[in-house]
C-alpha angles and dihedrals in degrees: 000000000000091000089065089065106078137124091234092057090050093050091047093048091043090055098041097048094059090048090054091048090048090053091051091048092047096050094044104038116007097045088071089066113084118251090241090070091058091057090059107094097211094054093043091051091056099040099045099060090044092053093046090050092051091047093055093056094079088061087072090061091046090050093053091047091052090045092051091049089051093242096142097165091052090048088051090053091051090053090050091050090048091051090050090052091046090054087050091054091047092049091048091051092046094049093047091048092053095046 
């Protein structure tokens, strides 16, 4: 069971879980919005960071599960993946503010 405790596994799980949550959010909420709205830059610049932020929240649950199972390296990978996504949200906000 020691091989299930690795930073790479945590990063992979921390990147895949938000994508799955994004897909669920898209097909339940965002799909109601017409595609034309997504071509509008101002609406896209406000929706995208919000969706990415909501998709990163499940990583907190994953982190606590890894922590409770004493998989510290995997938990470290989840934190790294969360930081990467947070930098992505910050960069998106910064780019849309400048443009």
